C-alpha atoms as one frame of an Amber mdcrd trajectory, in Angstrom:
protein
 -23.141   8.666 -14.050 -25.327   8.264 -10.997 -25.734  11.675  -9.187 -28.395
  11.093  -7.061 -29.342   8.099  -4.533 -31.457   7.257  -1.535 -30.771   5.495
   1.811 -33.851   5.267   3.731 -33.476   1.600   4.975 -33.675   1.450   8.888
 -30.366   1.280  10.772 -30.843  -1.961  12.188 -31.563  -3.719   8.875 -28.647
  -2.419   7.234 -26.500  -3.775   9.934 -28.247  -7.066   9.598 -27.741  -6.984
   5.789 -24.135  -5.989   5.605 -23.068  -7.380   8.845 -21.999  -3.811  10.492
 -20.895  -3.669  13.962 -20.973   0.098  14.417 -23.079   2.813  12.518 -23.768
   6.462  12.818 -27.085   7.973  13.714 -28.706   7.879  10.189 -32.013   9.708
   8.927 -34.012   8.667   6.152 -32.837  10.061   2.777 -34.514  10.236  -0.460
 -31.896  12.513  -2.461 -28.574  12.108  -1.268 -26.384  14.393  -3.449 -22.924
  15.487  -4.428 -21.109  17.398  -1.639 -23.231  15.968   0.878 -22.649  13.339
   3.659 -23.432   9.631   2.555 -23.008   6.342   4.535 -19.703   4.390   3.707
 -18.300   1.471   4.989 -14.386   1.628   4.324 -11.911  -1.081   4.199 -10.512
  -0.242   7.567 -11.721  -2.792  10.165 -13.042  -1.397  13.749 -10.808  -1.735
  16.449 -10.326  -5.163  17.891 -12.395  -5.807  21.077 -10.872  -6.170  24.434
 -11.212  -9.915  23.965  -8.747  -9.391  20.838 -12.045 -10.440  18.616 -11.970
  -8.779  15.310 -13.557  -5.338  15.217 -15.434  -6.161  12.067 -17.156  -3.707
   9.450 -18.326  -0.104  10.661 -20.145   2.568   8.695 -19.098   6.259   8.438
 -20.292   9.273   7.219 -18.293  10.854   4.581 -18.586  13.698   1.953 -19.632
  12.326  -1.906 -16.977  13.736  -4.101 -13.711  11.991  -3.992 -10.698  14.378
  -2.803  -7.443  12.600  -2.733  -4.823  12.941   0.436  -2.312  14.741  -1.825
  -4.683  17.669  -2.871  -3.235  20.987  -1.820  -5.580  23.831  -1.459  -9.056
  23.819  -2.408 -10.012  21.791  -5.327 -10.456  23.952  -8.681 -13.075  21.772
  -9.911 -15.949  19.985  -8.251 -14.487  16.678  -6.825 -15.598  13.487  -8.971
 -18.623  11.487  -7.652 -18.043   8.704  -9.954 -15.155   6.952 -11.235 -14.844
   4.591 -14.567 -14.176   1.041 -13.636 -12.161   0.828 -16.857  -9.235   3.314
 -15.692  -9.282   3.883 -12.170  -6.342   1.252 -11.893  -4.221   3.754 -14.354
  -5.531   7.121 -13.636  -3.324   8.661 -10.841  -6.406  10.717  -9.418  -7.922
   7.203  -8.353  -5.244   4.380  -8.712  -3.873   5.199  -4.944  -7.507   4.552
  -3.815  -8.204   1.327  -5.746  -5.222  -0.085  -4.436  -5.245   0.775  -0.750
  -9.055   2.446   0.242 -12.086   0.682  -1.220 -15.423   0.912   0.143 -19.084
  -0.038  -0.014 -21.404   2.922  -0.513 -24.900   1.848   0.870 -28.070   2.733
  -0.749 -31.537   1.518  -1.469 -32.008   2.968  -5.043 -30.667   5.471  -7.432
 -31.843   8.205 -10.008 -30.653   8.397 -13.458 -31.465  10.617 -16.202 -32.764
   9.515 -19.537 -31.899  11.603 -22.531 -34.946  11.730 -25.045 -36.740  13.923
 -27.584 -39.350  15.897 -25.712 -42.407  16.579 -27.444 -41.365  19.639 -29.212
 -38.689  17.497 -30.571 -35.709  18.944 -28.477 -33.437  17.360 -26.066 -35.066
  16.585 -22.598 -34.420  14.565 -19.691 -36.477  12.312 -17.550 -35.265  11.128
 -14.152 -35.649   7.516 -13.409 -35.590   5.531 -10.109 -33.821   2.373 -10.099
 -33.942  -0.291  -7.155 -33.934  -3.839  -6.247 -37.208  -5.586  -7.384 -37.721
  -5.836  -3.314 -36.847  -2.549  -2.461 -34.017  -3.566  -0.276 -30.575  -2.349
   0.351 -27.515  -2.399  -1.626 -24.088  -1.830  -1.756 -22.232   0.149  -4.733
 -18.328  -0.346  -5.133 -16.431   2.895  -4.168 -13.334   4.566  -3.179 -12.632
   6.609  -0.184  -9.813   9.009   1.033  -8.752  10.939   3.916  -7.534  14.385
   3.424  -6.625  17.115   5.959  -7.922  20.505   5.412  -5.680  22.701   3.772
  -6.735  25.691   6.378  -3.884  24.945   9.144  -6.287  24.041  11.565  -5.834
  20.213  11.012  -9.437  19.207   9.848  -9.874  15.986   8.519 -12.362  15.321
   5.443 -13.139  11.907   4.337 -14.520  11.693   1.065 -15.549   9.053  -1.493
 -16.867   8.329  -4.964 -18.759   5.674  -6.642 -17.422   3.182  -9.425 -19.513
   2.960 -12.749 -19.444   0.438 -15.466 -21.266  -0.443 -18.640 -24.846  -1.305
 -18.215 -26.925  -4.411 -17.991 -29.968  -5.013 -19.797 -32.260  -3.308 -17.051
 -30.175  -0.002 -17.310 -29.226   0.110 -21.083 -32.737   1.439 -22.003 -32.041
   4.446 -19.703 -28.196   5.229 -19.664 -25.051   4.041 -20.575 -23.445   3.766
 -17.336 -24.440   1.863 -14.071 -22.960   1.786 -10.522 -21.113  -1.420  -9.610
 -23.037  -3.314  -7.226 -21.413  -5.786  -5.082 -22.790  -9.189  -4.067 -21.738
 -10.793  -0.454 -18.923 -12.638  -1.911 -17.631  -9.318  -4.017 -17.932  -7.531
  -0.541 -15.400  -9.714   1.293 -12.875  -9.073  -1.546 -13.578  -5.633  -2.230
 -13.121  -4.807   1.553  -9.937  -6.835   1.821 -11.446  -9.517   4.173 -10.567
 -12.208   1.694  -7.426 -12.243  -0.353  -7.553 -10.754  -4.062  -5.193  -9.789
  -6.555  -5.512  -6.262  -8.556  -6.942  -8.356 -11.518  -9.404 -10.257  -8.994
 -10.586  -6.721  -7.681 -10.985  -5.365 -11.221 -13.066  -8.411 -12.083 -15.614
  -7.239  -9.761 -16.420  -4.147 -11.593 -19.037  -5.547 -13.918 -22.446  -5.053
 -14.417 -25.152  -6.401 -12.241 -26.918  -9.583 -13.453 -30.062  -8.719 -15.695
 -33.081  -8.531 -13.565 -31.398  -7.247 -10.718 -32.825  -3.750 -10.780 -36.439
  -2.149 -11.649 -36.891   1.300 -12.849 -39.484   3.922 -13.171 -39.848   7.565
 -14.302 -40.112  10.232 -11.431 -40.650  13.772 -11.067 -38.273  16.275 -12.069
 -38.035  17.774  -8.444 -35.188  15.189  -7.814 -33.303  17.392  -9.967 -32.561
  19.979  -7.019 -30.718  18.508  -3.823 -33.056  20.882  -1.893 -36.003  18.470
  -2.016 -36.346  15.317   0.052 -39.094  13.161   0.815 -40.900   9.721  -0.503
 -42.736  11.641  -3.212 -39.725  11.881  -5.242 -39.593   8.118  -6.155 -43.223
   8.167  -6.759 -43.925   6.874 -10.391 -44.904   9.537 -12.865 -49.058   9.584
 -13.258 -48.419   9.453 -17.143 -46.347   6.283 -17.669 -43.098   7.052 -19.636
 -41.577   4.359 -21.833 -37.956   4.362 -23.222 -37.429   3.072 -26.572 -35.554
   0.053 -27.843 -32.447   2.379 -28.196 -30.776   4.889 -25.992 -32.313   8.317
 -26.767 -35.464   7.053 -28.391 -39.035   7.411 -27.484 -41.994   5.098 -28.561
 -44.434   6.943 -30.525
């Protein structure tokens, strides 16, 4: 699963990269964590302009952890931050959002934890940072929902989750899942700007091409959502290398 990510790209660069007409006020984030707010582009165009021109894409801040519109009362467990691509079309929790509430989750890198044998032979976890080779922004495929708070006050909660799939060659040595990354054509279909059947949408939920990402081990300070700052993505002073199969270390 993906449980942390970064979004430090300036707003003007995000707007240019993803053709966004409106964005909320943003600050650089180095450790976006579950239950916190993240930048989402929903498949809900902005209102048309006074001249009748289409409003286009807009970004909104939503809570990470999907809470469906039919939820009544506080969730009994933590809302899911990831959904598996293989089952979102069938699972009741996700299938409505897959049909009607798809989104982009904007980021420029994410963290994943590699499980391996520590020096004492016991299981250990080392966090890795994964990003594009040029460090540029990326769009994860996601789902979003709106829920009126069950407190009688009429408050609206907008929430989201990421979609994960099997790993490509870049990610496989680290973890057995990766977020779905969308290219420009996939973005248009996912947001409903181009017609696409459910099967065609599902076909977008595949691993990114090999070579799309680079990765390096980082400090375990990222384990705590309290920490922020560029030091979280600094490579470890002692290089860490994963083995030829998940869970192994080079001796």
